[in-house]
N, C-alpha and C positions, 0 to 999 in steps of 0.2 A: 426582502426577499430573507430566501434559507441562512440558517447557521454556518458557520464556516471549521469541516475536520478535514482534521493532516496529516497525512497518509506517505507513510518512508517505507520506498525497500524494503528495511528488516524484517516488519510489518507480517510480509507476505515468504521470504527468506530459511526455508528449509535447511540450510547448514548452519543452523540456528540455535540455540537453545531461549524460549518460553524469558528467563534470565536475561538474555543477552538480548533480548528487546521482538524477538516472535512474537503475531498473538493470534496466525491462528493455529488450528492443529496441524499436525507435522503429516497426514496425507491432506489434507486442502496446499497444505507448501509447495513450491518449489524451488527451481534448482535458481537461484543468480535474479534474481527477477528486477528488471526492468522498470525503469521509467515509463518508457514507451510500450511494456505491460500493463500499468498502473490507468493508461492513457489508454488504450485501448478498452482495459474493458470501462473502465468510465463513461465515454463512447458510446458503447451496445449497451452500458443501462439509462446512456442523454443523462448521462447529470454534468454537469457547466462544474468546468477547476481550470484556475490556475494554475501555472510549475515553481516551481523556486529554487532560484543557490542553493541552498541549507543543508544543512545537513540535521539529522537524529542530533540530539546533545550527547549520548553513550555511544557515539559511533563518527565523531566532532573532524575526525583527522578519515573520513574514507568520503567527500563527496558524493556524493549517490542525489542529494537531490525531495526535494519535495512533490507531492502535488495537494493543493489545498480544494475542496472539495466540496460545494454548497447541495446537503444535505437534513431536511430534513426531519428523515428518525434518528435513530442514537450511529453512535462511530459503531459501534460491535454489528450494527446490524448492514451499515456500509466496506466494509471491512472483509463480514464474509461474504458480501454478493461479488462484492470485486476478485477475494482468492477463488473465487467458483469460475470466472472468468476468464481467468492465469492459463495460458498455458504450459502445460505442464510436461518440463521437458523431458529427456534422459539423459 
């Protein structure tokens, strides 16, 4: 079984600074990323996953949820691959 990688919506949020939890460069980030967007990207990548109702420790009050993905490569590779597939809203 592949190692599990945890993804939070804040990793892809253009409204956050890196110090606030954003993990992708601002040009790759999106406004208000939703779990459904991350799920859609994982489906396109054909990655198995499940969703949990837990929030990021740095944003504990925001009940944004998280996705646990089974991924063999590095977490950074997964984050960048997902970011490339997120819908960019204006």
